[in-house]
C-alpha positions as CSV (number, residue, x, y, z in Angstrom):
1,M,135.0,24.3,-33.9
2,S,133.9,26.9,-36.6
3,K,130.3,27.4,-38.1
4,Y,129.2,29.3,-40.4
5,K,125.9,31.3,-41.3
6,A,124.1,33.6,-43.5
7,K,122.3,37.1,-43.4
8,V,121.2,39.5,-45.5
9,I,123.6,42.3,-45.6
10,E,121.9,45.0,-48.6
11,K,118.5,45.0,-50.1
12,I,119.0,45.6,-54.1
13,D,116.3,47.5,-55.7
14,N,116.1,46.3,-59.3
15,G,113.7,48.7,-60.8
16,P,110.1,48.9,-61.3
17,G,108.3,45.6,-62.4
18,V,111.4,43.9,-61.5
19,M,111.6,41.4,-58.6
20,N,114.3,43.0,-55.9
21,S,117.4,40.9,-54.8
22,I,119.3,40.7,-52.1
23,K,123.2,40.8,-51.0
24,V,123.8,37.7,-48.6
25,G,126.9,37.8,-46.1
26,V,128.4,34.5,-45.2
27,F,129.6,34.9,-41.7
28,R,132.2,32.3,-40.2
29,V,131.2,32.0,-36.4
30,E,133.8,31.2,-33.7
31,G,132.3,31.5,-30.0
32,E,130.7,34.9,-29.9
33,R,133.0,36.3,-33.0
34,E,131.8,36.5,-36.3
35,E,133.7,36.9,-39.6
36,Q,132.4,37.4,-43.1
37,V,134.3,35.6,-45.3
38,C,132.0,35.8,-48.3
39,E,128.7,37.1,-50.2
40,Y,126.6,36.2,-53.1
41,I,123.4,37.9,-54.7
42,R,120.0,36.3,-54.3
43,N,117.4,37.1,-57.2
44,Y,114.8,37.1,-54.9
45,S,113.5,39.7,-51.8
46,T,113.6,37.0,-48.9
47,L,116.4,34.6,-47.7
48,F,114.5,32.2,-46.0
49,N,116.0,29.3,-44.5
50,T,118.4,28.9,-47.7
51,F,121.7,28.4,-46.4
52,Y,122.6,25.2,-44.5
53,H,126.2,24.6,-43.7
54,C,127.5,21.0,-43.4
55,K,130.6,18.9,-43.9
56,K,132.1,16.2,-46.0
57,A,135.3,14.5,-47.0
58,N,136.4,17.2,-44.3
59,K,135.3,20.1,-46.5
60,D,133.0,22.9,-45.1
61,L,130.2,23.2,-47.6
62,A,126.8,25.1,-47.7
63,L,123.5,24.3,-49.5
64,Y,122.2,27.2,-50.8
65,S,120.1,29.1,-53.2
66,P,121.6,31.8,-55.2
67,H,118.8,31.9,-57.4
68,Y,115.3,31.4,-56.5
69,T,114.5,28.1,-58.4
70,A,117.4,26.1,-58.1
71,T,119.6,24.5,-55.2
72,R,123.5,24.7,-55.2
73,V,126.6,23.9,-53.3
74,M,129.1,26.1,-52.3
75,E,132.7,25.8,-50.9
76,L,133.6,27.5,-47.6
77,P,135.2,29.6,-46.5
78,S,135.9,30.5,-50.3
79,G,132.6,31.3,-51.1
80,K,133.4,29.6,-54.7
81,D,130.2,27.8,-56.1
82,I,131.1,23.7,-57.0
83,G,128.0,22.7,-58.6
84,G,124.2,22.2,-58.4
85,E,121.1,22.3,-59.9
86,E,120.2,24.9,-62.9
87,P,117.3,27.5,-62.9
88,S,114.2,26.8,-64.6
89,S,111.0,28.1,-64.4
90,W,110.0,24.6,-63.5
91,G,112.4,24.4,-61.0
92,F,111.9,23.6,-57.1
93,C,111.8,26.6,-55.4
94,P,113.9,26.0,-51.7
95,V,112.7,27.7,-48.4
96,D,114.4,25.8,-45.9
97,Y,117.1,22.7,-45.7
98,Y,118.0,20.5,-43.2
99,V,121.3,17.9,-43.3
100,P,121.5,15.7,-40.1
101,S,124.3,15.4,-38.1
102,Y,125.8,13.0,-35.6
103,I,128.7,12.0,-33.5
104,E,129.9,8.6,-32.4
105,Q,130.3,8.4,-28.4
106,E,132.2,5.6,-25.9
107,F,129.7,5.1,-23.4
108,E,131.0,3.7,-20.4
109,W,128.3,2.1,-17.2
110,T,128.2,0.2,-14.5
111,S,125.4,-2.8,-14.0
112,Q,123.9,-3.5,-10.9
113,D,126.0,-6.2,-10.4
114,G,129.3,-4.1,-10.0
115,A,130.5,-4.5,-13.5
116,K,131.9,-2.1,-16.0
117,H,130.6,-2.0,-19.5
118,I,131.6,-0.1,-22.4
119,T,129.4,0.2,-25.7
120,R,129.6,2.1,-28.7
121,Q,126.8,4.6,-29.7
122,R,125.9,7.1,-32.1
123,L,124.1,10.1,-31.1
124,N,122.0,12.3,-33.7
125,E,121.8,15.8,-33.6
126,P,124.0,16.2,-30.8
127,S,123.7,19.8,-28.3
128,E,126.9,21.5,-27.6
129,D,126.9,20.0,-24.3
130,D,126.7,16.5,-25.9
131,L,130.5,17.3,-27.9
132,L,132.1,17.2,-24.4
133,P,132.4,14.3,-21.6
134,S,130.2,13.9,-19.5
135,E,129.8,12.1,-16.0
136,G,126.6,10.6,-14.8
137,E,126.4,8.6,-11.4
138,Y,126.9,5.6,-13.0
139,S,128.2,6.0,-16.3
140,R,130.3,8.6,-18.3
141,A,129.8,9.2,-22.3
142,T,133.0,10.5,-24.2
143,P,132.5,11.7,-27.9
144,I,135.2,9.8,-30.3
145,S,134.7,11.5,-33.5
146,P,134.0,15.1,-34.5
147,L,130.6,16.6,-35.6
148,L,129.5,14.2,-38.9
149,Y,126.7,14.7,-41.2
150,Y,124.8,12.2,-43.3
151,P,125.1,11.5,-46.6
152,F,121.3,13.0,-47.1
153,G,119.4,15.8,-46.2
154,F,116.1,17.3,-47.1
155,I,114.7,20.1,-48.7
156,A,110.8,22.3,-48.1
157,G,109.9,24.2,-50.9
158,C,107.7,24.4,-54.1
159,I,107.3,24.6,-57.4
160,W,106.5,27.8,-58.7
161,G,103.2,28.9,-58.8
162,D,102.1,25.9,-57.1
163,D,99.9,25.9,-54.0
164,S,101.0,27.9,-50.8
165,S,102.0,24.8,-49.0
166,Y,106.0,23.7,-49.0
167,K,106.2,20.1,-49.8
168,I,109.3,18.2,-48.3
169,Q,111.8,16.2,-50.8
170,Y,115.0,14.3,-49.9
171,L,118.5,15.4,-50.8
172,D,121.1,12.6,-52.0
173,L,124.5,14.4,-50.9
174,S,126.6,11.5,-51.2
175,E,128.8,13.7,-54.0
176,V,127.9,16.7,-52.7
177,E,131.6,17.7,-52.3
178,K,131.9,17.3,-55.6
179,G,129.0,19.5,-56.5
180,I,126.6,17.1,-57.1
181,I,123.2,16.5,-55.5
182,R,120.0,14.9,-56.4
183,R,116.6,15.8,-55.2
184,E,113.7,13.1,-54.9
185,E,110.5,13.3,-54.3
186,R,110.9,9.9,-52.1
187,F,107.8,10.4,-49.8
188,G,105.3,11.9,-51.7
189,Y,103.3,14.5,-52.3
190,I,103.9,16.0,-48.4
191,A,103.6,19.3,-46.9
192,I,105.3,20.9,-44.0
193,P,103.3,22.0,-40.8
194,E,103.0,25.9,-41.1
195,G,105.0,27.1,-38.5
196,L,107.5,24.7,-38.1
197,T,111.2,24.5,-39.7
198,L,112.5,21.3,-41.4
199,R,114.6,20.5,-38.6
200,Q,111.6,20.7,-36.2
201,A,109.4,18.7,-38.5
202,I,112.1,15.7,-38.9
203,D,113.1,13.8,-36.2
204,L,115.8,11.2,-36.6
205,C,115.6,9.4,-32.8
206,D,114.9,6.0,-34.3
207,Y,117.6,6.3,-37.3
208,M,120.5,3.7,-37.2
209,D,122.1,3.7,-40.5
210,D,121.1,0.3,-40.9
211,P,118.8,-1.3,-43.5
212,N,116.4,-2.9,-40.9
213,E,116.5,0.5,-39.0
214,D,116.0,3.3,-41.7
215,R,113.2,5.1,-39.8
216,I,112.6,8.8,-39.8
217,I,109.6,10.5,-38.5
218,I,108.3,13.5,-40.4
219,A,105.3,15.7,-39.2
220,I,103.3,16.6,-42.1
221,Q,100.2,18.7,-43.4
222,K,97.1,16.7,-44.0
223,Q,93.7,18.3,-44.6
224,F,90.3,16.2,-43.9
225,N,87.1,16.4,-44.9
226,L,85.1,16.9,-41.8
227,R,81.8,14.7,-43.0
228,T,83.5,12.2,-44.7
229,G,87.4,11.9,-42.5
230,K,88.5,11.6,-46.1
231,V,91.8,13.0,-46.9
232,I,92.0,16.1,-49.4
233,D,94.7,15.7,-51.8
């Protein structure tokens, strides 16, 4: 299974009084082997975590930010830009992306009376080991789907000139294969705790892709007045 990652391959000096840029290489990773497949220029001096590989409609895609005030969609391995947000002086500057993934499993287990049971279950954020059949003393789990991605994601960042914290917003990726993304401040004005990645801050352990169980956990940062206990906005 191919994966894609990005890293800085060259720093670009744009001259006095102008923010430096970087050249970013995109690499296909298969086991221990890495192969550069394309590259792009980002008009900011730091990459942050502004490249995230995912799949939709059997296409390899990536969320990325060639302009620091916008999120775009890249087709892989070609590197073709297929759409997304337009740069804006009031745009949301991304620093981190996260698109949750899952696999479908067939779970066989034996009850105390010796009866065999088979259930189908969804496993969120599987590890490499989860992508292979596993045997327990009384159970067996067999993957019955490839790694799949939910039609939504998350972004952390800020409006240019905002305060120093990074806010978490929701991304509608239901049409991402067409280069269409929709960003929402769905959870209100919430900040990611310092030192955590977006993936670490969001927990889908209870998410069932069901209208009655659309529950996620988000670790957020809040300030309080020590004397009154009130939240400081």
